[in-house]
Structures are given as C-alpha cells and as structure tokens.
C-alpha positions in Angstrom: 2.7 10.4 -37.2 3.4 11.8 -40.8 0.7 12.7 -43.2 2.5 9.8 -45.5 1.3 7.3 -42.5 5.0 7.1 -41.4 6.0 7.3 -37.7 9.4 6.0 -36.4 9.0 2.4 -34.4 10.1 2.1 -30.8 12.7 -0.8 -31.1 14.3 -0.7 -34.3 14.3 3.3 -34.9 13.2 3.2 -38.8 10.3 4.7 -40.0 7.1 2.2 -40.1 4.3 2.4 -42.5 0.8 2.5 -41.0 -1.4 1.2 -43.4 -0.6 -0.5 -46.9 -1.0 2.8 -49.2 2.3 3.6 -47.0 3.8 0.3 -47.4 3.1 0.1 -50.9 4.8 3.7 -51.5 8.1 2.4 -49.4 8.3 -0.4 -51.8 11.5 -2.3 -52.1 13.6 -0.3 -50.5 11.8 0.4 -47.1 11.7 -3.9 -47.3 15.3 -3.9 -47.8 16.1 -1.7 -45.4 13.7 -3.4 -42.7 14.8 -6.8 -43.4 18.4 -6.1 -43.2 17.3 -3.9 -39.9 15.7 -7.0 -38.3 18.6 -9.4 -39.3 16.6 -11.7 -41.6 18.3 -10.2 -45.2 22.0 -10.3 -45.6 23.7 -6.8 -45.8 24.6 -7.7 -49.7 21.1 -9.1 -50.3 18.1 -6.7 -51.2 14.4 -7.2 -52.2 14.2 -6.4 -56.0 10.4 -6.7 -56.9 6.9 -7.6 -55.1 5.2 -9.9 -57.1 2.1 -10.0 -55.1 0.5 -7.2 -52.7 -3.1 -8.3 -51.6 -5.7 -7.2 -48.9 -5.9 -10.3 -46.5 -9.6 -9.9 -44.8 -10.6 -11.1 -41.2 -9.2 -11.0 -37.5 -10.6 -8.7 -34.9 -7.7 -5.8 -35.3 -5.9 -4.2 -38.0 -5.6 -4.6 -41.3 -3.6 -7.4 -43.3 -1.8 -8.0 -46.8 -0.7 -11.2 -48.6 3.0 -10.0 -49.8 5.6 -11.6 -52.3 8.6 -10.7 -52.6 11.5 -11.7 -55.2 15.4 -11.6 -53.8 18.9 -10.3 -55.4 19.5 -13.9 -54.6 18.4 -17.1 -52.8 19.4 -17.0 -49.0 18.6 -19.6 -46.5 15.8 -19.1 -44.5 14.5 -16.4 -46.4 10.8 -16.6 -47.2 9.4 -15.3 -50.6 5.7 -15.4 -49.7 4.8 -13.1 -46.6 2.3 -12.1 -44.3 1.6 -8.6 -43.2 0.0 -7.6 -40.2 -0.5 -3.7 -39.2 -2.0 -2.6 -35.8 -4.1 -0.1 -37.4 -7.5 -0.1 -39.2 -8.7 3.5 -40.0 -11.5 2.8 -41.8 -12.8 0.8 -38.8 -12.7 2.8 -35.6 -14.0 -0.8 -33.5 -11.1 -2.4 -34.9 -9.0 0.0 -34.5 -9.2 0.2 -30.8 -7.4 -3.2 -30.6 -4.2 -1.5 -32.1 -2.7 -1.7 -28.6 -2.5 -5.5 -29.1 0.4 -5.9 -31.2 2.9 -4.3 -29.2 3.4 -7.7 -27.4 3.2 -9.8 -30.7 6.1 -7.6 -32.0 7.8 -7.7 -29.0 7.6 -11.8 -29.0 8.3 -11.8 -32.5 11.7 -10.1 -32.1 12.8 -12.3 -29.7 11.8 -15.3 -31.0 14.2 -15.1 -33.4 17.0 -16.3 -31.3 18.4 -19.9 -32.5 17.0 -23.1 -30.4 13.0 -21.5 -30.0 11.7 -24.4 -28.8 8.6 -24.5 -30.7 7.5 -23.5 -34.3 6.4 -19.9 -35.0 6.2 -18.0 -38.1 10.0 -16.9 -39.2 9.8 -12.6 -38.5 11.5 -10.4 -41.2 10.7 -7.4 -39.3 8.2 -6.1 -36.8 8.1 -2.9 -35.0 5.6 -0.6 -32.8 5.3 3.0 -31.5 3.2 3.1 -28.3 2.7 6.6 -28.4 0.1 6.0 -31.4 -0.6 2.5 -31.2 1.1 1.8 -34.8 2.5 -1.2 -35.5 3.3 -3.7 -38.3 4.4 -7.4 -38.4 5.9 -9.0 -41.6 6.6 -12.8 -41.2 6.4 -15.6 -43.5 3.0 -16.8 -45.0 2.2 -20.2 -43.6 1.4 -22.5 -46.9 -1.9 -24.1 -45.7 -3.3 -27.1 -47.6 -0.1 -27.5 -49.3 2.8 -30.3 -48.7 2.7 -31.6 -45.4 0.8 -28.8 -44.2 -3.0 -29.4 -43.3 -5.7 -26.9 -44.2 -6.6 -24.1 -41.9 -8.9 -24.8 -39.3 -11.8 -22.1 -38.6 -12.1 -21.3 -34.3 -14.3 -23.4 -32.7 -14.5 -25.9 -35.3 -12.7 -28.4 -33.1 -15.3 -31.0 -33.7 -15.1 -31.3 -37.6 -11.5 -32.0 -37.2 -10.7 -35.7 -38.8 -8.6 -36.4 -35.2 -9.7 -34.1 -32.7 -8.0 -35.4 -29.9 -4.8 -35.6 -31.6 -4.7 -32.2 -32.5 -5.9 -31.2 -29.2 -2.4 -33.2 -28.1 -0.5 -31.3 -30.5 -1.9 -28.0 -29.1 -1.1 -28.5 -25.5 2.4 -29.9 -26.0 3.6 -26.6 -27.8 2.2 -25.1 -24.9 3.7 -26.9 -22.5 7.3 -26.8 -24.5 7.5 -23.0 -24.4 6.4 -22.9 -21.0 9.2 -25.8 -20.3 12.1 -23.5 -21.7 11.3 -20.4 -19.9 11.0 -22.1 -16.6 13.9 -24.4 -17.1 16.0 -20.9 -18.3 16.4 -21.9 -21.8 15.1 -18.7 -23.1 16.7 -15.3 -22.6 16.2 -13.5 -19.7 14.2 -10.7 -22.4 11.3 -13.4 -22.3 10.5 -12.9 -18.7 11.6 -9.7 -18.2 9.4 -8.0 -21.1 6.5 -10.7 -20.6 6.2 -10.2 -16.6 3.2 -12.3 -14.7 0.6 -10.0 -14.2 -2.6 -11.0 -12.1 -5.1 -8.9 -14.3 -4.0 -11.0 -16.9 -6.3 -13.8 -15.1 -8.9 -11.9 -16.8 -9.4 -10.8 -20.5 -10.5 -7.0 -20.9 -11.8 -5.0 -18.0 -15.4 -5.4 -16.7 -16.7 -4.8 -13.1 -18.2 -8.1 -11.4 -21.2 -9.3 -11.3 -22.9 -9.3 -7.9 -24.9 -12.5 -7.3 -28.5 -11.3 -8.1 -27.1 -10.1 -11.3 -25.6 -13.7 -11.9 -28.9 -15.4 -10.8 -30.8 -12.9 -13.2 -28.2 -14.0 -16.0 -29.2 -17.8 -15.3 -32.7 -17.6 -15.3 -31.9 -15.6 -19.1 -30.3 -18.3 -19.7 -33.1 -21.1 -18.8 -35.2 -19.0 -20.9 -32.8 -19.3 -24.0 -32.9 -23.1 -23.5 -36.3 -23.6 -23.3 -36.8 -21.9 -26.5 -33.5 -23.3 -28.4 -33.4 -26.5 -26.8 -31.9 -28.0 -30.4 -28.8 -25.6 -29.6 -27.7 -27.2 -26.4 -27.0 -30.8 -25.0 -29.7 -32.1 -22.9 -27.9 -32.0 -19.6 -27.1 -28.2 -19.7 -30.8 -27.5 -20.3 -32.3 -29.9 -18.0 -34.1 -28.2 -15.2 -32.4 -29.5 -12.1 -28.8 -28.3 -13.7 -30.4 -25.2 -14.1 -31.5 -24.9 -10.4 -28.2 -25.6 -9.2 -26.5 -23.8 -11.1 -28.6 -20.9 -9.9 -27.7 -21.9 -6.5 -23.8 -22.5 -7.0 -23.6 -18.6 -8.7 -24.2 -16.7 -6.0 -21.3 -18.1 -4.0 -18.3 -17.2 -6.5 -18.7 -13.2 -6.4 -17.4 -13.6 -3.0 -14.8 -15.9 -3.8 -13.4 -14.4 -6.9 -10.4 -12.4 -5.7 -9.1 -15.2 -3.7 -9.4 -17.6 -6.6 -7.3 -15.2 -8.4 -5.1 -14.7 -5.7 -4.9 -18.3 -5.2 -4.1 -18.6 -9.0 -1.5 -16.3 -9.1 0.5 -17.7 -5.7 2.0 -20.8 -6.8 5.1 -20.0 -9.3 5.1 -23.6 -10.4 2.0 -23.0 -12.1 3.3 -19.7 -13.8 4.8 -19.5 -17.1 4.9 -17.8 -20.3 2.5 -19.1 -22.2 0.3 -18.5 -25.4 -3.1 -16.9 -24.2 -5.2 -18.6 -27.4 -3.6 -21.4 -28.9 -6.5 -22.5 -30.5 -6.8 -24.3 -34.0 -7.4 -21.2 -35.9 -4.1 -19.9 -34.1 -2.0 -22.9 -35.2 -0.8 -24.6 -38.2 -0.4 -28.5 -38.1 1.5 -31.2 -39.8 2.8 -35.0 -39.4 6.3 -35.7 -38.3 8.1 -38.5 -39.5 6.6 -41.1 -36.6 3.1 -39.9 -38.0 2.6 -37.8 -34.7 0.7 -34.7 -35.4 2.4 -31.7 -34.5 1.7 -28.2 -34.6 3.1 -24.2 -34.8 1.8 -21.3 -33.2 0.7 -17.7 -34.3 -0.8 -14.4 -33.1 0.8 -13.9 -30.0 -0.8 -10.7 -29.0 -1.9 -11.5 -25.8 1.5 -13.9 -25.1 2.8 -13.4 -21.4 3.4 -15.0 -18.1 0.2 -16.5 -16.9 -1.3 -19.3 -14.6 -1.0 -22.6 -16.7 -4.8 -22.9 -16.5 -5.5 -20.0 -18.7 -3.2 -21.0 -21.4 -4.8 -24.9 -21.1 -8.6 -23.1 -21.3 -6.9 -21.3 -24.6 -6.1 -24.0 -26.5 -9.2 -26.1 -25.5 -11.9 -24.0 -25.2 -13.1 -25.0 -28.9 -13.0 -28.4 -28.2 -16.3 -30.3 -27.7 -17.7 -31.4 -25.1 -17.0 -35.2 -25.3 -13.5 -34.7 -25.9 -13.7 -33.0 -22.3 -15.5 -35.5 -20.7 -13.7 -38.3 -22.1 -10.2 -37.1 -22.3 -9.6 -34.4 -20.1 -7.5 -36.2 -17.4 -5.3 -37.8 -19.8 -4.7 -34.3 -21.6 -3.8 -32.9 -18.5 -1.0 -35.9 -17.9 0.6 -35.5 -21.0 0.8 -31.6 -20.6 2.3 -32.1 -17.0 4.7 -34.7 -18.7 5.6 -32.8 -21.5 6.3 -29.9 -19.2 8.4 -31.9 -16.9 10.4 -33.5 -19.9 11.2 -29.9 -21.3 13.2 -29.0 -17.8 10.1 -27.5 -16.3 8.6 -28.1 -12.7 7.0 -31.2 -11.9 3.3 -30.7 -11.2 0.5 -32.5 -9.7 -2.6 -33.2 -12.4 -5.1 -32.9 -10.0 -4.1 -29.1 -8.4 -3.9 -28.1 -12.1 -6.9 -29.6 -12.5 -8.7 -27.6 -9.6 -6.8 -24.7 -10.7 -8.3 -25.1 -14.5 -11.9 -25.3 -13.4 -11.8 -22.7 -10.8 -10.4 -20.6 -13.5 -13.1 -21.5 -16.0 -15.9 -20.7 -13.8 -14.6 -17.3 -12.7 -14.0 -16.6 -16.3 -17.6 -18.0 -17.8 -19.4 -16.1 -15.6 -18.0 -13.0 -16.5 -18.0 -13.3 -20.0 -19.8 -16.4 -20.8 -23.0 -16.1 -18.9 -24.1 -13.3 -21.8 -24.1 -15.1 -24.5 -27.6 -15.9 -25.2 -29.0 -12.0 -26.2 -25.6 -11.7 -27.9 -26.6 -14.9 -29.7 -29.8 -13.6 -30.8 -28.5 -10.1 -31.9 -25.9 -12.1 -34.4 -28.5 -14.5 -35.5 -31.8 -12.8 -36.0 -33.9 -15.8 -37.0 -32.3 -18.0 -34.0 -35.7 -20.0 -33.4 -35.7 -21.3 -36.8 -32.6 -23.0 -36.0 -33.1 -27.0 -35.8 -29.1 -27.5 -34.8 -26.4 -26.2 -33.7 -25.0 -27.0 -36.7 -27.0 -25.2 -39.1 -24.9 -22.8 -41.2 -26.4 -19.6 -39.6 -24.0 -20.9 -36.9 -21.7 -22.0 -38.5 -20.9 -19.9 -40.7 -20.8 -17.5 -38.3 -17.3 -17.2 -36.3 -18.6 -14.9 -33.6 -21.9 -16.9 -33.0 -20.1 -20.2 -33.4 -17.8 -19.6 -31.0 -19.9 -17.7 -28.5 -22.3 -21.2 -28.4 -19.5 -23.2 -28.5 -17.7 -21.9 -25.8 -20.9 -21.4 -23.2 -22.0 -24.7 -24.0 -18.2 -26.3 -22.9 -18.3 -23.7 -19.9 -21.9 -25.1 -18.9 -21.1 -28.5 -19.6 -18.0 -28.5 -17.3 -20.3 -26.9 -14.2 -22.2 -30.0 -14.9 -19.9 -32.6 -14.9 -17.3 -31.5 -13.0 -19.4 -29.8 -10.3 -17.9 -26.1 -9.6 -19.7 -26.2 -6.4 -17.9 -28.9 -5.3 -14.5 -27.7 -7.0 -14.9 -24.2 -5.4 -15.7 -26.2 -1.9 -12.6 -28.5 -2.1 -10.6 -25.2 -3.0 -11.9 -23.9 0.1 -11.1 -27.1 2.2 -7.4 -27.0 1.0 -7.1 -23.2 1.5 -8.2 -23.6 5.1 
C-alpha cells in the first residue's frame, strides 16, 4: 500500500482506496473508473458529483460511509444513494483484525451481479480486495430502510419485538433456501461452487480449543450461579435445578463425540449448499409482495460459503424468541424443505434436518455460549440491579442483548428438545 492509502485490487487490477480520505481524494474520477470497470456504469456515462460523504458507525469490522453521487445521465438500475464498506479500520486494531472477512464478501458481490440471481441482494457498483494487505472496498446501493415499501431496519436479536415475528422468520428461511436450491440445481454459475467450497472447519465460528468435560461442567456450575443470582433475566425452565443437573450430566458426553458429529454434518452432500452464514434480521431488509407476503433481501455476506444447512438455519433463527422455537420449529423446517425442493434442490427429510440442527446447536453452544455469564457481567457491570431482560441496559447494548438471547435460546432448546436424547438418537442411527 502506498503512503496515500491506495493498493491494487486482486480482482479488477485497479488501485483501490483503503480508507475514506483516500476515497475522497480519488473523487469522481475514481468512482467513474471503478463503476465502469465493474460493469455498473456505461462507458459513455460518468459520475459528475458527490452530494453526500458521511461516516456511518456500526458493525464489527472496517469503516463505513454513506455516499450519494450524481451521474451525467440517468441509467436503468444505477443507484445514486450508496453504502461504502472498507475492510480496514486503522484507528481500531481490534476491528482491523477482521479485515480478511471482506475477501469472500467482495467475491460474492461481484458474482451476484449475474442476471437472474435467485434472491435480492444490494446492487454492487464496485468491489475489490487485496489479499496480502487485507485491504478491500465494497460499494453497493444503500437500502432505503423505512421508506416506501421497505420496512425499518431491525436490530440484531430484537426478533421478539417485530410486529410479525413468525412471518419475518419465514421470509429469512425462504431466502436462504432459494439460494441453496439455485446452487444445488446448477442455476448459479460454476464460479460460486468453485470460489465458495465446502470446508468442514466452517462448522465452527472462529478457532477455539474444545473444552474438556470437566471444563464444561465448570461452566455449567458458573451458569448455575448466574441463574440463581439473576433469575429475572432467564426463563424459569432453564434456571430450574433439575434442568441444570441434567445439563451438567449431558455436557460430559459431547467432547468425545464432537469430531464425529462434525464428520456426520459434512457427510451428507444433499444437506450442504451455498448459504448465508448469519441471515439474521439485522442483515436483511423486508417488504411485502403484492400478495401481502413478507419477503426479504440479504446483505453482509462476509462468511458466505457452502455449509451444512443446519448452520444456515441457526444463523437465520438464532435471534428468534424461545416461543417461536417452541411453537413453530417443525413448521419452519417444513417450509424450508419445501422451498428448497420447489427451487430445484434435493428432497430432504425434515426430521433428519432437525436432528442435524440440534447437534450443530449443541456443539456450537458448548464452544461459545456457555461463556456468556462472565461476558455479560463485563458488559453490564450493574447487572444485579436489572429486574428484567428488557431493561434498557441489556436491550440497548447489542453485544449483551445478543449474548443473553442466544444463551437463552441454546439452553431452552437443550431443555425442550433434550439434547442428550438427540445424541442418543444420532448414535443409534450411526451404529
């Protein structure tokens, strides 16, 4: 990277800006050249002005901008209100560590411009990435949340406060299934399969040494103390002594089976497809079809990959309330299976998919979610004062809200679905 903050992108070969100051320096000439190179702007058209250039906070990696531009002439499908995402954040070393996540997002954005793409994604005007430095930029249309037919933006793990939580979950799962079906049916270019291969390690989010049985029991004991000390934050069933005793007995059985469970989740090709890893409500936008059905588009494709469908379903539903899981899980899985088949994908057994989903949630939750209690205390130092999980100190803190919601969902499923029984069932079928 030169001292002005520019480096040549790997995909299109143009020099790309690493930060907002470099983009401002490049101005309309860079934007014109970049949009033409990506095929978004006709050769006889150009960017003639920048009317908005505004930092946009949020997200876990990189810096972001809201950008509005003017063109020499109008052009079908050409957006003026844009969202710019950089992979780098030079002022925050922790956020900057995630810069490599944009590489897949850039590749996906360029490929998803092909005609007839099966789901709605933000229109890409330009994207490129330099792997050696981890420098990338993505320029897409800016979704007009709350305007016209588009619903307001919904924050992560606030699903329970949606006016129609079930209908929104259905929309997310239909979109995930439509993309998976298109890939399985061969209706996407071969480049998607080649550039986003299945990798069994993708069944884990990040790297962490698996906990031993004793370490897991220690975490259950710590959770028991948390549940006793903060009963208002948790449903009664997952703080009941009988459940916690059963959980403590169950967890010791999983470390010895984790590798085999991962092998099983990777062994059935019909259950593996190209999917969004985290199709949660904050990574979507919603509108109603002419028939009144809620539909959605998906964004933030940083971890897109071929994966077991159970992983994608958890990603779409991890923020949903326990009541939705308890009352509607079977119907939602049937909807997903039907949408997958209608799009040309394989016919799946919903009960096998359910078992895979529960096994995935079990090993994922043991790895990541049992550590939530001390993390919550660090995020909300006055946690003991809270009388409800709806307290603004939880609801207004995305990290705290998400950790508590996903921990609650994980443990509620352990109770309602009986993960010990699910493991027994799996071992019996595998024998």
